[in-house]
Residue frames as qw, qx, qy, qz and C-alpha x, y, z in Angstrom:
[[0.222, -0.878, 0.394, -0.157, 159.16, 4.25, 71.73],
 [0.672, 0.354, -0.634, 0.144, 162.40, 2.17, 71.70],
 [0.828, -0.557, -0.065, -0.024, 163.17, -0.01, 74.69],
 [0.008, -0.838, 0.539, -0.086, 166.60, 0.72, 76.24],
 [0.808, 0.192, -0.546, 0.115, 169.15, -2.09, 76.10],
 [0.692, -0.701, 0.144, -0.093, 170.11, -3.39, 79.53],
 [0.281, 0.678, -0.663, 0.148, 173.80, -3.84, 80.27],
 [0.300, -0.287, 0.836, -0.360, 172.94, -6.48, 82.86],
 [0.747, 0.070, -0.437, -0.496, 171.53, -9.57, 81.18],
 [0.139, 0.179, -0.909, 0.351, 171.66, -11.64, 84.33],
 [0.687, -0.357, -0.363, -0.518, 168.66, -13.74, 85.39],
 [0.025, -0.312, 0.783, -0.538, 168.80, -14.36, 89.15],
 [0.682, -0.297, -0.570, -0.348, 166.71, -17.25, 90.48],
 [0.057, -0.303, 0.670, -0.675, 165.89, -17.18, 94.19],
 [0.553, -0.399, -0.700, -0.213, 163.60, -19.09, 96.54],
 [0.033, -0.230, 0.507, -0.830, 162.08, -17.61, 99.68],
 [0.254, 0.229, 0.754, -0.560, 159.00, -17.70, 101.87],
 [0.536, 0.529, 0.176, -0.634, 156.81, -16.47, 99.03],
 [0.878, 0.368, 0.307, 0.012, 158.15, -18.98, 96.51],
 [0.652, -0.034, 0.392, 0.649, 160.62, -19.06, 93.70],
 [0.205, 0.905, 0.115, -0.356, 161.35, -15.75, 91.91],
 [0.664, 0.325, 0.258, 0.622, 163.08, -14.67, 88.72],
 [0.241, -0.667, -0.163, 0.686, 164.57, -11.25, 89.39],
 [0.115, 0.455, -0.377, -0.799, 165.08, -10.21, 85.76],
 [0.569, 0.356, 0.735, -0.092, 162.04, -11.59, 84.04],
 [0.476, 0.859, 0.161, -0.101, 162.43, -9.05, 81.22],
 [0.566, -0.420, 0.435, 0.561, 165.76, -9.53, 79.38],
 [0.557, 0.811, -0.001, -0.181, 166.68, -7.67, 76.20],
 [0.547, -0.463, 0.566, 0.407, 169.57, -9.08, 74.19],
 [0.529, 0.667, -0.324, -0.413, 170.88, -8.84, 70.64],
 [0.979, 0.175, -0.054, 0.089, 172.18, -11.84, 68.71],
 [0.620, 0.464, -0.371, 0.513, 175.80, -12.51, 69.70],
 [0.206, -0.576, 0.421, -0.670, 175.29, -11.12, 73.21],
 [0.381, -0.018, -0.900, 0.212, 174.97, -13.27, 76.32],
 [0.623, -0.537, -0.054, -0.567, 172.39, -14.00, 78.99],
 [0.249, 0.261, -0.839, 0.408, 173.59, -15.39, 82.33],
 [0.733, -0.452, -0.322, -0.393, 171.28, -17.57, 84.43],
 [0.139, 0.395, -0.716, 0.558, 172.24, -17.81, 88.14],
 [0.688, -0.423, -0.565, -0.167, 170.73, -20.34, 90.59],
 [0.010, -0.462, 0.508, -0.727, 170.74, -18.73, 94.04],
 [0.812, -0.345, -0.050, -0.467, 168.43, -21.39, 95.53],
 [0.398, -0.489, 0.756, -0.176, 169.38, -24.37, 97.70],
 [0.735, 0.174, 0.653, -0.049, 167.98, -26.90, 95.19],
 [0.354, 0.055, 0.664, 0.657, 168.21, -27.62, 91.48],
 [0.414, 0.604, 0.177, -0.658, 166.34, -25.48, 88.96],
 [0.514, 0.238, 0.724, 0.394, 165.24, -26.42, 85.45],
 [0.164, 0.595, -0.063, -0.785, 165.03, -23.82, 82.66],
 [0.497, 0.375, 0.725, 0.296, 163.12, -24.17, 79.40],
 [0.089, 0.424, -0.187, -0.882, 163.21, -21.52, 76.67],
 [0.664, 0.445, 0.434, -0.415, 160.11, -21.69, 74.44],
 [0.675, 0.703, -0.161, -0.154, 162.00, -21.42, 71.16],
 [0.911, -0.220, 0.219, 0.272, 164.76, -23.94, 70.50],
 [0.655, 0.526, 0.083, 0.537, 166.80, -21.54, 68.33],
 [0.181, -0.966, 0.055, -0.174, 167.41, -18.67, 70.83],
 [0.343, -0.701, 0.625, 0.003, 170.37, -20.46, 72.44],
 [0.321, 0.358, -0.856, -0.190, 172.29, -23.58, 71.46],
 [0.197, -0.207, -0.942, 0.174, 170.11, -25.40, 73.99],
 [0.376, -0.481, -0.250, -0.752, 166.51, -24.78, 74.98],
 [0.800, -0.540, -0.143, -0.220, 166.48, -26.89, 78.18],
 [0.510, 0.353, -0.604, 0.500, 169.05, -27.04, 80.93],
 [0.665, -0.681, -0.305, -0.011, 169.35, -27.37, 84.69],
 [0.190, 0.664, -0.437, 0.576, 171.44, -25.63, 87.30],
 [0.654, -0.329, -0.603, 0.315, 172.55, -27.01, 90.65],
 [0.350, -0.902, -0.212, 0.135, 172.56, -24.73, 93.73],
 [0.366, -0.750, 0.237, 0.497, 175.02, -21.85, 93.27],
 [0.554, 0.076, 0.601, 0.571, 175.67, -22.73, 89.63],
 [0.320, 0.720, 0.034, -0.615, 175.39, -20.27, 86.75],
 [0.619, 0.231, 0.625, 0.416, 175.30, -20.68, 82.99],
 [0.124, 0.649, -0.133, -0.739, 176.03, -18.06, 80.37],
 [0.598, 0.381, 0.669, 0.222, 174.46, -18.60, 76.94],
 [0.079, -0.275, 0.339, 0.896, 174.94, -16.65, 73.72],
 [0.566, 0.563, 0.357, -0.485, 171.85, -15.48, 71.83],
 [0.506, 0.080, 0.694, 0.506, 171.91, -16.96, 68.35],
 [0.139, 0.112, -0.359, -0.916, 170.79, -15.32, 65.14],
 [0.126, 0.488, 0.859, -0.090, 167.04, -15.51, 65.52],
 [0.003, 0.638, 0.424, 0.643, 164.24, -13.34, 64.23],
 [0.093, -0.243, 0.369, -0.892, 163.40, -10.39, 66.39],
 [0.613, -0.395, -0.540, -0.419, 160.67, -11.27, 68.81],
 [0.479, -0.516, 0.445, -0.553, 159.63, -12.16, 72.32],
 [0.651, 0.122, -0.750, -0.013, 160.71, -15.57, 73.60],
 [0.679, -0.585, 0.138, -0.422, 159.13, -16.75, 76.88],
 [0.475, 0.268, -0.803, 0.240, 161.06, -19.00, 79.24],
 [0.761, -0.540, -0.137, -0.334, 160.06, -20.97, 82.31],
 [0.196, 0.461, -0.751, 0.431, 162.03, -21.83, 85.45],
 [0.821, -0.394, -0.336, -0.241, 160.99, -24.76, 87.66],
 [0.043, -0.616, 0.619, -0.485, 162.41, -24.80, 91.21],
 [0.655, -0.139, -0.740, 0.061, 162.83, -27.96, 93.24],
 [0.099, 0.132, -0.572, 0.804, 162.97, -25.82, 96.42],
 [0.431, 0.155, 0.451, -0.766, 159.19, -25.54, 96.40],
 [0.363, 0.235, 0.886, 0.170, 158.17, -27.74, 93.46],
 [0.324, 0.815, 0.406, -0.258, 156.74, -24.79, 91.52],
 [0.538, 0.539, 0.227, 0.607, 157.46, -22.59, 88.55],
 [0.324, -0.266, -0.180, 0.890, 159.15, -19.26, 89.30],
 [0.151, 0.888, 0.433, 0.037, 157.26, -16.01, 89.06],
 [0.411, 0.023, 0.031, 0.911, 158.54, -12.57, 88.15],
 [0.178, 0.368, 0.183, -0.894, 157.02, -9.17, 87.63],
 [0.722, 0.395, -0.100, -0.559, 155.48, -10.79, 84.55],
 [0.976, 0.140, 0.152, 0.069, 155.99, -13.96, 82.51],
 [0.454, -0.584, 0.443, 0.506, 159.78, -14.29, 82.09],
 [0.714, 0.670, 0.199, 0.039, 160.77, -13.34, 78.53],
 [0.491, -0.325, 0.365, 0.721, 163.82, -12.71, 76.38],
 [0.436, 0.846, 0.188, -0.244, 163.37, -9.92, 73.84],
 [0.589, -0.081, 0.446, 0.669, 165.53, -9.92, 70.71],
 [0.287, 0.846, 0.151, -0.423, 165.22, -6.50, 69.01],
 [0.662, 0.214, 0.392, 0.602, 166.65, -5.54, 65.63]]
């Protein structure tokens, strides 16, 4: 069964009593489309995408309130995990599952 494309490719990063969370841990994006990472915590966050070809950069940081929009490059279809480390609690973010970017074809 095909997975529906989401119109909202925004990854919100928050930090609360129960730790750091990634609100959209399941992002589907085609090459040429964008993914926006938004730091809604009060400390810096560090993001690492497992495959260095998905975006122009595979590692970047965001200061509190900062966002960064990246364009998905021409990569093979697949599932690309990413990790978010939050300085607010010194831990990696959690989501409903391991955060991933899916590139379908």
